[in-house]
Each structure stands twice: as C-alpha cells, then as structure tokens.
PDB file of N, CA, C and O in Angstrom:
ATOM      1  N   MET A   1     110.964 189.157  70.091  1.00  0.00           N
ATOM      2  CA  MET A   1     112.179 188.421  70.367  1.00  0.00           C
ATOM      3  C   MET A   1     112.184 188.027  71.840  1.00  0.00           C
ATOM      4  O   MET A   1     111.873 188.839  72.711  1.00  0.00           O
ATOM      5  N   SER A   2     112.535 186.791  72.103  1.00  0.00           N
ATOM      6  CA  SER A   2     112.613 186.290  73.470  1.00  0.00           C
ATOM      7  C   SER A   2     114.025 186.428  74.000  1.00  0.00           C
ATOM      8  O   SER A   2     115.003 186.273  73.268  1.00  0.00           O
ATOM      9  N   VAL A   3     114.110 186.721  75.283  1.00  0.00           N
ATOM     10  CA  VAL A   3     115.397 186.728  75.974  1.00  0.00           C
ATOM     11  C   VAL A   3     115.310 185.682  77.073  1.00  0.00           C
ATOM     12  O   VAL A   3     114.400 185.709  77.902  1.00  0.00           O
ATOM     13  N   LEU A   4     116.265 184.762  77.072  1.00  0.00           N
ATOM     14  CA  LEU A   4     116.283 183.681  78.048  1.00  0.00           C
ATOM     15  C   LEU A   4     117.451 183.847  78.997  1.00  0.00           C
ATOM     16  O   LEU A   4     118.494 184.391  78.636  1.00  0.00           O
ATOM     17  N   LYS A   5     117.263 183.375  80.202  1.00  0.00           N
ATOM     18  CA  LYS A   5     118.319 183.406  81.214  1.00  0.00           C
ATOM     19  C   LYS A   5     118.506 181.993  81.748  1.00  0.00           C
ATOM     20  O   LYS A   5     117.552 181.220  81.829  1.00  0.00           O
ATOM     21  N   VAL A   6     119.739 181.662  82.110  1.00  0.00           N
ATOM     22  CA  VAL A   6     120.053 180.348  82.661  1.00  0.00           C
ATOM     23  C   VAL A   6     120.621 180.535  84.068  1.00  0.00           C
ATOM     24  O   VAL A   6     121.529 181.336  84.290  1.00  0.00           O
ATOM     25  N   ILE A   7     120.062 179.773  85.010  1.00  0.00           N
ATOM     26  CA  ILE A   7     120.586 179.767  86.375  1.00  0.00           C
ATOM     27  C   ILE A   7     120.981 178.343  86.738  1.00  0.00           C
ATOM     28  O   ILE A   7     120.486 177.382  86.149  1.00  0.00           O
ATOM     29  N   GLU A   8     121.864 178.216  87.698  1.00  0.00           N
ATOM     30  CA  GLU A   8     122.295 176.893  88.138  1.00  0.00           C
ATOM     31  C   GLU A   8     121.729 176.630  89.530  1.00  0.00           C
ATOM     32  O   GLU A   8     121.814 177.478  90.418  1.00  0.00           O
ATOM     33  N   LEU A   9     121.155 175.452  89.707  1.00  0.00           N
ATOM     34  CA  LEU A   9     120.566 175.056  90.982  1.00  0.00           C
ATOM     35  C   LEU A   9     121.163 173.735  91.438  1.00  0.00           C
ATOM     36  O   LEU A   9     121.550 172.901  90.619  1.00  0.00           O
ATOM     37  N   LEU A  10     121.233 173.552  92.741  1.00  0.00           N
ATOM     38  CA  LEU A  10     121.649 172.290  93.334  1.00  0.00           C
ATOM     39  C   LEU A  10     120.505 171.783  94.193  1.00  0.00           C
ATOM     40  O   LEU A  10     119.842 172.557  94.884  1.00  0.00           O
ATOM     41  N   SER A  11     120.279 170.475  94.144  1.00  0.00           N
ATOM     42  CA  SER A  11     119.186 169.888  94.907  1.00  0.00           C
ATOM     43  C   SER A  11     119.572 168.473  95.342  1.00  0.00           C
ATOM     44  O   SER A  11     120.484 167.864  94.784  1.00  0.00           O
ATOM     45  N   SER A  12     118.863 167.969  96.342  1.00  0.00           N
ATOM     46  CA  SER A  12     119.140 166.609  96.810  1.00  0.00           C
ATOM     47  C   SER A  12     117.851 165.924  97.228  1.00  0.00           C
ATOM     48  O   SER A  12     116.832 166.568  97.479  1.00  0.00           O
ATOM     49  N   SER A  13     117.922 164.589  97.296  1.00  0.00           N
ATOM     50  CA  SER A  13     116.772 163.785  97.690  1.00  0.00           C
ATOM     51  C   SER A  13     117.255 162.462  98.245  1.00  0.00           C
ATOM     52  O   SER A  13     118.332 161.986  97.886  1.00  0.00           O
ATOM     53  N   ASN A  14     116.473 161.878  99.106  1.00  0.00           N
ATOM     54  CA  ASN A  14     116.767 160.538  99.613  1.00  0.00           C
ATOM     55  C   ASN A  14     116.213 159.461  98.683  1.00  0.00           C
ATOM     56  O   ASN A  14     116.566 158.289  98.808  1.00  0.00           O
ATOM     57  N   SER A  15     115.333 159.863  97.739  1.00  0.00           N
ATOM     58  CA  SER A  15     114.649 158.906  96.863  1.00  0.00           C
ATOM     59  C   SER A  15     115.353 158.628  95.544  1.00  0.00           C
ATOM     60  O   SER A  15     115.375 157.488  95.079  1.00  0.00           O
ATOM     61  N   GLY A  16     115.927 159.659  94.939  1.00  0.00           N
ATOM     62  CA  GLY A  16     116.571 159.451  93.646  1.00  0.00           C
ATOM     63  C   GLY A  16     116.858 160.762  92.941  1.00  0.00           C
ATOM     64  O   GLY A  16     116.457 161.834  93.396  1.00  0.00           O
ATOM     65  N   TRP A  17     117.576 160.655  91.797  1.00  0.00           N
ATOM     66  CA  TRP A  17     117.942 161.844  91.043  1.00  0.00           C
ATOM     67  C   TRP A  17     116.728 162.532  90.445  1.00  0.00           C
ATOM     68  O   TRP A  17     116.671 163.761  90.400  1.00  0.00           O
ATOM     69  N   GLU A  18     115.755 161.754  89.984  1.00  0.00           N
ATOM     70  CA  GLU A  18     114.548 162.345  89.411  1.00  0.00           C
ATOM     71  C   GLU A  18     113.789 163.158  90.458  1.00  0.00           C
ATOM     72  O   GLU A  18     113.290 164.245  90.166  1.00  0.00           O
ATOM     73  N   ASP A  19     113.706 162.633  91.658  1.00  0.00           N
ATOM     74  CA  ASP A  19     113.029 163.341  92.745  1.00  0.00           C
ATOM     75  C   ASP A  19     113.777 164.619  93.098  1.00  0.00           C
ATOM     76  O   ASP A  19     113.150 165.650  93.344  1.00  0.00           O
ATOM     77  N   ALA A  20     115.086 164.571  93.127  1.00  0.00           N
ATOM     78  CA  ALA A  20     115.890 165.763  93.418  1.00  0.00           C
ATOM     79  C   ALA A  20     115.651 166.832  92.355  1.00  0.00           C
ATOM     80  O   ALA A  20     115.540 168.016  92.673  1.00  0.00           O
ATOM     81  N   THR A  21     115.572 166.416  91.100  1.00  0.00           N
ATOM     82  CA  THR A  21     115.303 167.352  90.004  1.00  0.00           C
ATOM     83  C   THR A  21     113.924 167.966  90.154  1.00  0.00           C
ATOM     84  O   THR A  21     113.768 169.180  90.026  1.00  0.00           O
ATOM     85  N   GLN A  22     112.926 167.145  90.423  1.00  0.00           N
ATOM     86  CA  GLN A  22     111.557 167.649  90.572  1.00  0.00           C
ATOM     87  C   GLN A  22     111.447 168.611  91.746  1.00  0.00           C
ATOM     88  O   GLN A  22     110.763 169.629  91.646  1.00  0.00           O
ATOM     89  N   LYS A  23     112.109 168.303  92.855  1.00  0.00           N
ATOM     90  CA  LYS A  23     112.079 169.197  94.015  1.00  0.00           C
ATOM     91  C   LYS A  23     112.646 170.568  93.669  1.00  0.00           C
ATOM     92  O   LYS A  23     112.098 171.592  94.079  1.00  0.00           O
ATOM     93  N   ALA A  24     113.740 170.590  92.916  1.00  0.00           N
ATOM     94  CA  ALA A  24     114.359 171.865  92.534  1.00  0.00           C
ATOM     95  C   ALA A  24     113.426 172.684  91.655  1.00  0.00           C
ATOM     96  O   ALA A  24     113.276 173.888  91.863  1.00  0.00           O
ATOM     97  N   ILE A  25     112.798 172.043  90.676  1.00  0.00           N
ATOM     98  CA  ILE A  25     111.904 172.758  89.765  1.00  0.00           C
ATOM     99  C   ILE A  25     110.651 173.230  90.490  1.00  0.00           C
ATOM    100  O   ILE A  25     110.181 174.342  90.246  1.00  0.00           O
ATOM    101  N   THR A  26     110.111 172.416  91.363  1.00  0.00           N
ATOM    102  CA  THR A  26     108.924 172.801  92.133  1.00  0.00           C
ATOM    103  C   THR A  26     109.216 174.029  92.988  1.00  0.00           C
ATOM    104  O   THR A  26     108.421 174.967  93.032  1.00  0.00           O
ATOM    105  N   LYS A  27     110.352 174.016  93.660  1.00  0.00           N
ATOM    106  CA  LYS A  27     110.725 175.144  94.524  1.00  0.00           C
ATOM    107  C   LYS A  27     111.036 176.387  93.694  1.00  0.00           C
ATOM    108  O   LYS A  27     110.583 177.482  94.027  1.00  0.00           O
ATOM    109  N   ALA A  28     111.806 176.226  92.616  1.00  0.00           N
ATOM    110  CA  ALA A  28     112.188 177.370  91.785  1.00  0.00           C
ATOM    111  C   ALA A  28     110.974 178.015  91.136  1.00  0.00           C
ATOM    112  O   ALA A  28     110.932 179.236  90.990  1.00  0.00           O
ATOM    113  N   SER A  29     109.983 177.217  90.743  1.00  0.00           N
ATOM    114  CA  SER A  29     108.816 177.763  90.045  1.00  0.00           C
ATOM    115  C   SER A  29     107.955 178.652  90.941  1.00  0.00           C
ATOM    116  O   SER A  29     107.070 179.351  90.449  1.00  0.00           O
ATOM    117  N   LYS A  30     108.202 178.631  92.231  1.00  0.00           N
ATOM    118  CA  LYS A  30     107.474 179.520  93.141  1.00  0.00           C
ATOM    119  C   LYS A  30     107.947 180.963  93.003  1.00  0.00           C
ATOM    120  O   LYS A  30     107.182 181.891  93.263  1.00  0.00           O
ATOM    121  N   SER A  31     109.204 181.160  92.593  1.00  0.00           N
ATOM    122  CA  SER A  31     109.722 182.521  92.454  1.00  0.00           C
ATOM    123  C   SER A  31     110.229 182.841  91.050  1.00  0.00           C
ATOM    124  O   SER A  31     110.362 184.013  90.699  1.00  0.00           O
ATOM    125  N   VAL A  32     110.511 181.830  90.252  1.00  0.00           N
ATOM    126  CA  VAL A  32     110.981 182.042  88.881  1.00  0.00           C
ATOM    127  C   VAL A  32     109.845 181.664  87.927  1.00  0.00           C
ATOM    128  O   VAL A  32     109.367 180.529  87.934  1.00  0.00           O
ATOM    129  N   LYS A  33     109.431 182.609  87.123  1.00  0.00           N
ATOM    130  CA  LYS A  33     108.331 182.383  86.180  1.00  0.00           C
ATOM    131  C   LYS A  33     108.891 182.013  84.803  1.00  0.00           C
ATOM    132  O   LYS A  33     110.054 182.274  84.495  1.00  0.00           O
ATOM    133  N   ASN A  34     108.045 181.409  84.001  1.00  0.00           N
ATOM    134  CA  ASN A  34     108.365 181.086  82.608  1.00  0.00           C
ATOM    135  C   ASN A  34     109.531 180.115  82.449  1.00  0.00           C
ATOM    136  O   ASN A  34     110.335 180.268  81.530  1.00  0.00           O
ATOM    137  N   ILE A  35     109.637 179.121  83.328  1.00  0.00           N
ATOM    138  CA  ILE A  35     110.677 178.108  83.180  1.00  0.00           C
ATOM    139  C   ILE A  35     110.398 177.323  81.912  1.00  0.00           C
ATOM    140  O   ILE A  35     109.290 176.825  81.707  1.00  0.00           O
ATOM    141  N   ARG A  36     111.416 177.215  81.060  1.00  0.00           N
ATOM    142  CA  ARG A  36     111.265 176.558  79.764  1.00  0.00           C
ATOM    143  C   ARG A  36     111.919 175.180  79.720  1.00  0.00           C
ATOM    144  O   ARG A  36     111.398 174.272  79.071  1.00  0.00           O
ATOM    145  N   SER A  37     113.052 175.012  80.402  1.00  0.00           N
ATOM    146  CA  SER A  37     113.733 173.715  80.336  1.00  0.00           C
ATOM    147  C   SER A  37     114.675 173.553  81.520  1.00  0.00           C
ATOM    148  O   SER A  37     115.029 174.510  82.209  1.00  0.00           O
ATOM    149  N   VAL A  38     115.064 172.300  81.725  1.00  0.00           N
ATOM    150  CA  VAL A  38     116.051 171.984  82.755  1.00  0.00           C
ATOM    151  C   VAL A  38     117.047 170.998  82.152  1.00  0.00           C
ATOM    152  O   VAL A  38     116.666 170.049  81.467  1.00  0.00           O
ATOM    153  N   TYR A  39     118.315 171.236  82.416  1.00  0.00           N
ATOM    154  CA  TYR A  39     119.404 170.386  81.932  1.00  0.00           C
ATOM    155  C   TYR A  39     120.126 169.837  83.160  1.00  0.00           C
ATOM    156  O   TYR A  39     120.609 170.603  83.993  1.00  0.00           O
ATOM    157  N   VAL A  40     120.199 168.527  83.270  1.00  0.00           N
ATOM    158  CA  VAL A  40     120.907 167.915  84.390  1.00  0.00           C
ATOM    159  C   VAL A  40     122.391 167.922  84.040  1.00  0.00           C
ATOM    160  O   VAL A  40     122.854 167.142  83.208  1.00  0.00           O
ATOM    161  N   LYS A  41     123.117 168.810  84.687  1.00  0.00           N
ATOM    162  CA  LYS A  41     124.539 168.999  84.406  1.00  0.00           C
ATOM    163  C   LYS A  41     125.397 167.931  85.080  1.00  0.00           C
ATOM    164  O   LYS A  41     126.386 167.465  84.514  1.00  0.00           O
ATOM    165  N   ASP A  42     125.006 167.551  86.296  1.00  0.00           N
ATOM    166  CA  ASP A  42     125.827 166.621  87.062  1.00  0.00           C
ATOM    167  C   ASP A  42     124.960 165.849  88.045  1.00  0.00           C
ATOM    168  O   ASP A  42     123.964 166.364  88.554  1.00  0.00           O
ATOM    169  N   GLN A  43     125.351 164.612  88.303  1.00  0.00           N
ATOM    170  CA  GLN A  43     124.692 163.785  89.310  1.00  0.00           C
ATOM    171  C   GLN A  43     125.767 163.217  90.231  1.00  0.00           C
ATOM    172  O   GLN A  43     126.860 162.864  89.789  1.00  0.00           O
ATOM    173  N   SER A  44     125.441 163.137  91.505  1.00  0.00           N
ATOM    174  CA  SER A  44     126.350 162.508  92.462  1.00  0.00           C
ATOM    175  C   SER A  44     125.518 161.931  93.601  1.00  0.00           C
ATOM    176  O   SER A  44     124.307 162.137  93.672  1.00  0.00           O
ATOM    177  N   ALA A  45     126.182 161.214  94.476  1.00  0.00           N
ATOM    178  CA  ALA A  45     125.478 160.617  95.611  1.00  0.00           C
ATOM    179  C   ALA A  45     126.395 160.581  96.824  1.00  0.00           C
ATOM    180  O   ALA A  45     127.608 160.409  96.702  1.00  0.00           O
ATOM    181  N   ALA A  46     125.796 160.744  97.986  1.00  0.00           N
ATOM    182  CA  ALA A  46     126.520 160.597  99.248  1.00  0.00           C
ATOM    183  C   ALA A  46     126.344 159.149  99.705  1.00  0.00           C
ATOM    184  O   ALA A  46     125.233 158.620  99.711  1.00  0.00           O
ATOM    185  N   VAL A  47     127.444 158.524 100.084  1.00  0.00           N
ATOM    186  CA  VAL A  47     127.427 157.114 100.460  1.00  0.00           C
ATOM    187  C   VAL A  47     127.905 156.961 101.903  1.00  0.00           C
ATOM    188  O   VAL A  47     128.849 157.622 102.337  1.00  0.00           O
ATOM    189  N   SER A  48     127.228 156.073 102.636  1.00  0.00           N
ATOM    190  CA  SER A  48     127.625 155.750 104.004  1.00  0.00           C
ATOM    191  C   SER A  48     127.398 154.258 104.237  1.00  0.00           C
ATOM    192  O   SER A  48     126.323 153.737 103.938  1.00  0.00           O
ATOM    193  N   ASP A  49     128.383 153.588 104.755  1.00  0.00           N
ATOM    194  CA  ASP A  49     128.303 152.146 105.033  1.00  0.00           C
ATOM    195  C   ASP A  49     127.867 151.343 103.807  1.00  0.00           C
ATOM    196  O   ASP A  49     127.094 150.392 103.922  1.00  0.00           O
ATOM    197  N   GLY A  50     128.371 151.734 102.630  1.00  0.00           N
ATOM    198  CA  GLY A  50     128.077 151.002 101.414  1.00  0.00           C
ATOM    199  C   GLY A  50     126.694 151.229 100.838  1.00  0.00           C
ATOM    200  O   GLY A  50     126.283 150.514  99.924  1.00  0.00           O
ATOM    201  N   LYS A  51     125.961 152.221 101.359  1.00  0.00           N
ATOM    202  CA  LYS A  51     124.615 152.515 100.866  1.00  0.00           C
ATOM    203  C   LYS A  51     124.505 153.980 100.471  1.00  0.00           C
ATOM    204  O   LYS A  51     125.106 154.853 101.096  1.00  0.00           O
ATOM    205  N   ILE A  52     123.727 154.234  99.426  1.00  0.00           N
ATOM    206  CA  ILE A  52     123.487 155.616  99.018  1.00  0.00           C
ATOM    207  C   ILE A  52     122.538 156.254 100.026  1.00  0.00           C
ATOM    208  O   ILE A  52     121.441 155.757 100.280  1.00  0.00           O
ATOM    209  N   MET A  53     122.987 157.359 100.587  1.00  0.00           N
ATOM    210  CA  MET A  53     122.194 158.065 101.589  1.00  0.00           C
ATOM    211  C   MET A  53     121.448 159.268 100.997  1.00  0.00           C
ATOM    212  O   MET A  53     120.376 159.645 101.470  1.00  0.00           O
ATOM    213  N   GLU A  54     122.047 159.865  99.943  1.00  0.00           N
ATOM    214  CA  GLU A  54     121.455 161.070  99.370  1.00  0.00           C
ATOM    215  C   GLU A  54     121.869 161.191  97.908  1.00  0.00           C
ATOM    216  O   GLU A  54     123.042 161.039  97.568  1.00  0.00           O
ATOM    217  N   TYR A  55     120.897 161.466  97.057  1.00  0.00           N
ATOM    218  CA  TYR A  55     121.135 161.698  95.634  1.00  0.00           C
ATOM    219  C   TYR A  55     121.213 163.201  95.413  1.00  0.00           C
ATOM    220  O   TYR A  55     120.394 163.950  95.945  1.00  0.00           O
ATOM    221  N   ARG A  56     122.197 163.650  94.627  1.00  0.00           N
ATOM    222  CA  ARG A  56     122.393 165.082  94.405  1.00  0.00           C
ATOM    223  C   ARG A  56     122.453 165.379  92.907  1.00  0.00           C
ATOM    224  O   ARG A  56     123.005 164.605  92.125  1.00  0.00           O
ATOM    225  N   VAL A  57     121.870 166.519  92.531  1.00  0.00           N
ATOM    226  CA  VAL A  57     121.914 166.955  91.137  1.00  0.00           C
ATOM    227  C   VAL A  57     122.324 168.422  91.060  1.00  0.00           C
ATOM    228  O   VAL A  57     122.017 169.223  91.943  1.00  0.00           O
ATOM    229  N   THR A  58     123.015 168.742  89.993  1.00  0.00           N
ATOM    230  CA  THR A  58     123.305 170.124  89.627  1.00  0.00           C
ATOM    231  C   THR A  58     122.555 170.371  88.326  1.00  0.00           C
ATOM    232  O   THR A  58     122.732 169.643  87.350  1.00  0.00           O
ATOM    233  N   LEU A  59     121.722 171.398  88.318  1.00  0.00           N
ATOM    234  CA  LEU A  59     120.834 171.662  87.191  1.00  0.00           C
ATOM    235  C   LEU A  59     121.091 173.027  86.582  1.00  0.00           C
ATOM    236  O   LEU A  59     121.487 173.965  87.275  1.00  0.00           O
ATOM    237  N   LYS A  60     120.864 173.130  85.290  1.00  0.00           N
ATOM    238  CA  LYS A  60     120.823 174.418  84.610  1.00  0.00           C
ATOM    239  C   LYS A  60     119.372 174.619  84.189  1.00  0.00           C
ATOM    240  O   LYS A  60     118.823 173.835  83.415  1.00  0.00           O
ATOM    241  N   VAL A  61     118.767 175.671  84.704  1.00  0.00           N
ATOM    242  CA  VAL A  61     117.357 175.959  84.451  1.00  0.00           C
ATOM    243  C   VAL A  61     117.263 177.183  83.549  1.00  0.00           C
ATOM    244  O   VAL A  61     117.835 178.232  83.844  1.00  0.00           O
ATOM    245  N   THR A  62     116.537 177.036  82.453  1.00  0.00           N
ATOM    246  CA  THR A  62     116.359 178.126  81.498  1.00  0.00           C
ATOM    247  C   THR A  62     114.946 178.686  81.628  1.00  0.00           C
ATOM    248  O   THR A  62     113.967 177.941  81.666  1.00  0.00           O
ATOM    249  N   PHE A  63     114.860 180.033  81.694  1.00  0.00           N
ATOM    250  CA  PHE A  63     113.558 180.674  81.757  1.00  0.00           C
ATOM    251  C   PHE A  63     113.558 181.938  80.914  1.00  0.00           C
ATOM    252  O   PHE A  63     114.598 182.548  80.664  1.00  0.00           O
ATOM    253  N   GLU A  64     112.355 182.314  80.484  1.00  0.00           N
ATOM    254  CA  GLU A  64     112.205 183.488  79.638  1.00  0.00           C
ATOM    255  C   GLU A  64     111.976 184.732  80.498  1.00  0.00           C
ATOM    256  O   GLU A  64     111.154 184.732  81.414  1.00  0.00           O
ATOM    257  N   LEU A  65     112.718 185.785  80.179  1.00  0.00           N
ATOM    258  CA  LEU A  65     112.551 187.053  80.896  1.00  0.00           C
ATOM    259  C   LEU A  65     111.324 187.774  80.352  1.00  0.00           C
ATOM    260  O   LEU A  65     111.039 187.735  79.155  1.00  0.00           O
ATOM    261  N   GLU A  66     110.616 188.423  81.245  1.00  0.00           N
ATOM    262  CA  GLU A  66     109.418 189.169  80.836  1.00  0.00           C
ATOM    263  C   GLU A  66     109.802 190.547  80.319  1.00  0.00           C
ATOM    264  O   GLU A  66     108.931 191.324  79.928  1.00  0.00           O
TER     265      GLU A  66
END
C-alpha cells in the first residue's frame, strides 16, 4: 500500500507560469523524493507600468512516502 503526502509550494519566474512551475519542481526534487504529480492551484502576476514583471504559481505537489 502506498502512502502519499501533499505539500504546497510557491514559486515565481520572469518568463512565465510554466517556468515558475518547473523551477519549483526542480528545486523540490533535490530534497523531496518520489514526486508523483503537481497541481497548479493558483496563478497570478505582478504588474508594473502596464507590464507583467513576475509570474507566480501556487502548487500542490504529491509524493510517495518511503
């Protein structure tokens, strides 16, 4: 029987939401093993002078406990 745990992560990028998501998973995978899935819970952006300056994501990451 597998036991899974879900954690919430926040990440940002100047390039886009996909990049912010990838950065979070890349960083998390250095200390969290057995990542099974990621759910993008929320997306937002910081705006300045009518331009998007930073893309932000809130993620739910599921991983299997050993």
